[in-house]
DOPANU-29705 format. One record per residue (C-alpha): residue number from 1; residue in three letters; y, x, z. Coordinates in steps of 0.001 Angstrom, whole numbers. Layout:
REM DOPANU-29705
@sese:NUM; rodren:ala; c2:Y; c1:X; c3:Z;
...
***
This chain:
REM DOPANU-29705
@sese:1; rodren:met; c2:22860; c1:-80780; c3:91414;
@sese:2; rodren:val; c2:22996; c1:-80294; c3:87437;
@sese:3; rodren:arg; c2:21475; c1:-82495; c3:85539;
@sese:4; rodren:leu; c2:19274; c1:-80338; c3:82593;
@sese:5; rodren:ala; c2:16294; c1:-81299; c3:80366;
@sese:6; rodren:gly; c2:12813; c1:-79588; c3:81597;
@sese:7; rodren:arg; c2:13193; c1:-77007; c3:78631;
@sese:8; rodren:gln; c2:16653; c1:-75838; c3:80158;
@sese:9; rodren:trp; c2:15375; c1:-75513; c3:83215;
@sese:10; rodren:gly; c2:13085; c1:-72866; c3:81938;
@sese:11; rodren:leu; c2:15861; c1:-70808; c3:80282;
@sese:12; rodren:val; c2:17259; c1:-70713; c3:83206;
@sese:13; rodren:ala; c2:14169; c1:-69548; c3:85405;
@sese:14; rodren:met; c2:14262; c1:-66857; c3:82339;
@sese:15; rodren:val; c2:17631; c1:-65854; c3:82757;
@sese:16; rodren:ala; c2:17098; c1:-66010; c3:87112;
@sese:17; rodren:ser; c2:14227; c1:-63761; c3:86784;
@sese:18; rodren:thr; c2:15205; c1:-61106; c3:84317;
@sese:19; rodren:pro; c2:16102; c1:-58583; c3:87383;
@sese:20; rodren:phe; c2:12600; c1:-59333; c3:88943;
@sese:21; rodren:leu; c2:11001; c1:-58911; c3:85885;
@sese:22; rodren:phe; c2:12571; c1:-55513; c3:85433;
@sese:23; rodren:ala; c2:11891; c1:-54676; c3:88623;
@sese:24; rodren:phe; c2:8331; c1:-54757; c3:88252;
@sese:25; rodren:leu; c2:8197; c1:-53654; c3:85146;
@sese:26; rodren:leu; c2:10175; c1:-50507; c3:86436;
@sese:27; rodren:ala; c2:7813; c1:-50268; c3:89390;
@sese:28; rodren:ala; c2:4277; c1:-50456; c3:87535;
@sese:29; rodren:ser; c2:5513; c1:-47995; c3:84971;
@sese:30; rodren:ser; c2:6881; c1:-45520; c3:87401;
@sese:31; rodren:pro; c2:5572; c1:-46082; c3:90887;
@sese:32; rodren:gly; c2:7388; c1:-42634; c3:92500;
@sese:33; rodren:leu; c2:10445; c1:-45540; c3:91995;
@sese:34; rodren:val; c2:9105; c1:-48023; c3:94190;
@sese:35; rodren:glu; c2:8703; c1:-45419; c3:97638;
@sese:36; rodren:pro; c2:12817; c1:-44983; c3:97729;
@sese:37; rodren:val; c2:13293; c1:-48796; c3:97608;
@sese:38; rodren:leu; c2:11028; c1:-49361; c3:100009;
@sese:39; rodren:gly; c2:11363; c1:-46241; c3:102639;
@sese:40; rodren:thr; c2:15251; c1:-46236; c3:102591;
@sese:41; rodren:ala; c2:17797; c1:-48905; c3:103365;
@sese:42; rodren:leu; c2:20176; c1:-48207; c3:100160;
@sese:43; rodren:gly; c2:17061; c1:-48582; c3:97835;
@sese:44; rodren:gly; c2:16041; c1:-51953; c3:99242;
@sese:45; rodren:ala; c2:19854; c1:-53194; c3:99806;
@sese:46; rodren:ser; c2:20218; c1:-52278; c3:95731;
@sese:47; rodren:trp; c2:17284; c1:-54355; c3:94732;
@sese:48; rodren:gly; c2:17750; c1:-57009; c3:97281;
@sese:49; rodren:leu; c2:21452; c1:-57376; c3:96008;
@sese:50; rodren:ala; c2:20048; c1:-57468; c3:92548;
@sese:51; rodren:ala; c2:17691; c1:-60694; c3:93120;
@sese:52; rodren:ile; c2:20866; c1:-62323; c3:94453;
@sese:53; rodren:leu; c2:22771; c1:-61753; c3:91904;
@sese:54; rodren:gly; c2:19828; c1:-62786; c3:89249;
@sese:55; rodren:leu; c2:19727; c1:-65941; c3:91388;
@sese:56; rodren:leu; c2:23773; c1:-66475; c3:90894;
@sese:57; rodren:gly; c2:23224; c1:-65647; c3:87244;
@sese:58; rodren:gly; c2:20677; c1:-68479; c3:87024;
@sese:59; rodren:ala; c2:23105; c1:-71075; c3:88913;
@sese:60; rodren:val; c2:26017; c1:-70045; c3:86872;
@sese:61; rodren:phe; c2:23887; c1:-70302; c3:83301;
@sese:62; rodren:ala; c2:22667; c1:-73956; c3:84528;
@sese:63; rodren:gly; c2:26411; c1:-74449; c3:85443;
@sese:64; rodren:cys; c2:27168; c1:-73546; c3:81885;
@sese:65; rodren:leu; c2:24345; c1:-75669; c3:80124;
@sese:66; rodren:gly; c2:25020; c1:-78366; c3:82339;
@sese:67; rodren:ala; c2:28617; c1:-78571; c3:80951;
@sese:68; rodren:ile; c2:27423; c1:-78158; c3:77223;
@sese:69; rodren:ser; c2:25128; c1:-80892; c3:77652;
@sese:70; rodren:arg; c2:28051; c1:-83298; c3:78541;
@sese:71; rodren:ser; c2:30330; c1:-82311; c3:76297;
@sese:72; rodren:pro; c2:30876; c1:-85099; c3:73293;
@sese:73; rodren:gly; c2:29903; c1:-82030; c3:70703;
@sese:74; rodren:val; c2:26234; c1:-81744; c3:71312;
@sese:75; rodren:thr; c2:24911; c1:-83906; c3:69228;
@sese:76; rodren:gly; c2:27056; c1:-81458; c3:66489;
@sese:77; rodren:ser; c2:25756; c1:-78982; c3:64246;
@sese:78; rodren:pro; c2:22898; c1:-76829; c3:64974;
@sese:79; rodren:ile; c2:25424; c1:-74061; c3:64752;
@sese:80; rodren:arg; c2:27789; c1:-75821; c3:67229;
@sese:81; rodren:arg; c2:25246; c1:-75715; c3:69612;
@sese:82; rodren:ala; c2:23749; c1:-72270; c3:68977;
@sese:83; rodren:phe; c2:27355; c1:-70788; c3:69508;
@sese:84; rodren:gly; c2:27364; c1:-72751; c3:73002;
@sese:85; rodren:leu; c2:23991; c1:-71579; c3:74215;
@sese:86; rodren:val; c2:25404; c1:-67730; c3:73214;
@sese:87; rodren:ile; c2:28538; c1:-68705; c3:74937;
@sese:88; rodren:ala; c2:27055; c1:-69805; c3:78168;
@sese:89; rodren:thr; c2:24366; c1:-67511; c3:78177;
@sese:90; rodren:ser; c2:26728; c1:-64129; c3:77820;
@sese:91; rodren:val; c2:29044; c1:-65413; c3:81036;
@sese:92; rodren:pro; c2:26182; c1:-64699; c3:83753;
@sese:93; rodren:met; c2:24613; c1:-61762; c3:81707;
@sese:94; rodren:gly; c2:27827; c1:-59835; c3:81833;
@sese:95; rodren:leu; c2:28915; c1:-61302; c3:85380;
@sese:96; rodren:cys; c2:24882; c1:-61356; c3:87043;
@sese:97; rodren:ile; c2:22380; c1:-59440; c3:85111;
@sese:98; rodren:val; c2:23696; c1:-56519; c3:83651;
@sese:99; rodren:pro; c2:24881; c1:-55518; c3:87341;
@sese:100; rodren:ala; c2:21584; c1:-56320; c3:88648;
@sese:101; rodren:leu; c2:19827; c1:-54369; c3:86127;
@sese:102; rodren:cys; c2:22436; c1:-51295; c3:87035;
@sese:103; rodren:leu; c2:21937; c1:-51777; c3:90795;
@sese:104; rodren:thr; c2:17610; c1:-52169; c3:90224;
@sese:105; rodren:leu; c2:18539; c1:-48576; c3:88416;
@sese:106; rodren:ala; c2:21242; c1:-46661; c3:90371;
@sese:107; rodren:gly; c2:19587; c1:-47752; c3:93928;
@sese:108; rodren:pro; c2:16450; c1:-45687; c3:93935;
@sese:109; rodren:ala; c2:17929; c1:-43126; c3:91864;
@sese:110; rodren:leu; c2:21101; c1:-43039; c3:94383;
@sese:111; rodren:ala; c2:18480; c1:-43047; c3:97562;
@sese:112; rodren:val; c2:16453; c1:-40139; c3:95748;
@sese:113; rodren:arg; c2:20024; c1:-38045; c3:95859;
@sese:114; rodren:leu; c2:20850; c1:-38655; c3:99440;
@sese:115; rodren:glu; c2:17238; c1:-38327; c3:100917;
@sese:116; rodren:arg; c2:17332; c1:-34643; c3:98938;
@sese:117; rodren:gly; c2:20617; c1:-33700; c3:100164;
@sese:118; rodren:val; c2:22263; c1:-33649; c3:96875;
@sese:119; rodren:gly; c2:26207; c1:-35124; c3:97775;
@sese:120; rodren:val; c2:28465; c1:-36729; c3:95350;
@sese:121; rodren:val; c2:28275; c1:-35976; c3:91742;
@sese:122; rodren:arg; c2:30800; c1:-33262; c3:91070;
@sese:123; rodren:ala; c2:33582; c1:-34279; c3:88890;
@sese:124; rodren:glu; c2:33112; c1:-33748; c3:85269;
@sese:125; rodren:arg; c2:35818; c1:-31713; c3:83361;
@sese:126; rodren:phe; c2:37422; c1:-33472; c3:80993;
@sese:127; rodren:his; c2:38551; c1:-31929; c3:77744;
@sese:128; rodren:pro; c2:41982; c1:-32539; c3:76058;
@sese:129; rodren:ala; c2:41444; c1:-34748; c3:72696;
@sese:130; rodren:arg; c2:42763; c1:-31836; c3:70636;
@sese:131; rodren:glu; c2:40066; c1:-29716; c3:71454;
@sese:132; rodren:leu; c2:37404; c1:-32255; c3:71476;
@sese:133; rodren:ala; c2:38626; c1:-32853; c3:67766;
@sese:134; rodren:glu; c2:38453; c1:-29177; c3:67220;
@sese:135; rodren:arg; c2:34891; c1:-28628; c3:68723;
@sese:136; rodren:leu; c2:33700; c1:-31486; c3:66310;
@sese:137; rodren:arg; c2:35370; c1:-30148; c3:63174;
@sese:138; rodren:tyr; c2:33475; c1:-26942; c3:63495;
@sese:139; rodren:gln; c2:30351; c1:-28844; c3:64356;
@sese:140; rodren:leu; c2:30003; c1:-31007; c3:61898;
@sese:141; rodren:pro; c2:29315; c1:-29066; c3:58794;
@sese:142; rodren:his; c2:26001; c1:-28059; c3:60785;
@sese:143; rodren:val; c2:25043; c1:-31614; c3:61721;
@sese:144; rodren:leu; c2:25901; c1:-33070; c3:58187;
@sese:145; rodren:pro; c2:25890; c1:-30399; c3:55555;
@sese:146; rodren:arg; c2:26172; c1:-32816; c3:52538;
@sese:147; rodren:leu; c2:29664; c1:-33938; c3:53995;
@sese:148; rodren:pro; c2:32604; c1:-32911; c3:52266;
@sese:149; rodren:arg; c2:34288; c1:-30124; c3:53730;
@sese:150; rodren:leu; c2:37425; c1:-31171; c3:55372;
@sese:151; rodren:gly; c2:41094; c1:-28851; c3:54631;
@sese:152; rodren:ala; c2:42943; c1:-27568; c3:57675;
@sese:153; rodren:trp; c2:44814; c1:-29724; c3:60439;
***
C-alpha cells in the first residue's frame, strides 16, 4: 500500500474518476449516446474498459506520488516539487486516462455505426507531399491576403 497524505489521495481520486466524470457529462449533454452503450455489447465494453483504465490510471498515479514523496528532494524548491508533480501526472494521463477518454467517445460511435450496418471506414486517399504543397500554395493568397506572394517553385 502506498503511503500518501489525505490531499494526495484526493488527487488520486480526481485522476481515477476522470473517465467516470467524462462519461457522465457526455451522457448528460447528449442522452442519445447512452442507448448504444447500454444496448450493445461493444458500447458497454468500451465504457467498462474505460472505467478500468481510469482506475488503473489512479493506481499508477498513486504509485508515482508515493515515489515522489519518498524521494529526498521533496523538501526542495517549489519548482522542483511542481515539476515532479507534472511528471507524475503525465505518466498515468498518457498511458491510461487519454486512452480511456478515447474509448468513451469511440465506443458509442462504433456501436451506432455497426448497428446501422455501415462497415469499416473506407481507406483515406493519401496525396503526395508535392501535390499538397501546390494546393496550399494556391489557397494561401485567398485565406491570408496580407501574406507576401511567393515566387515560382
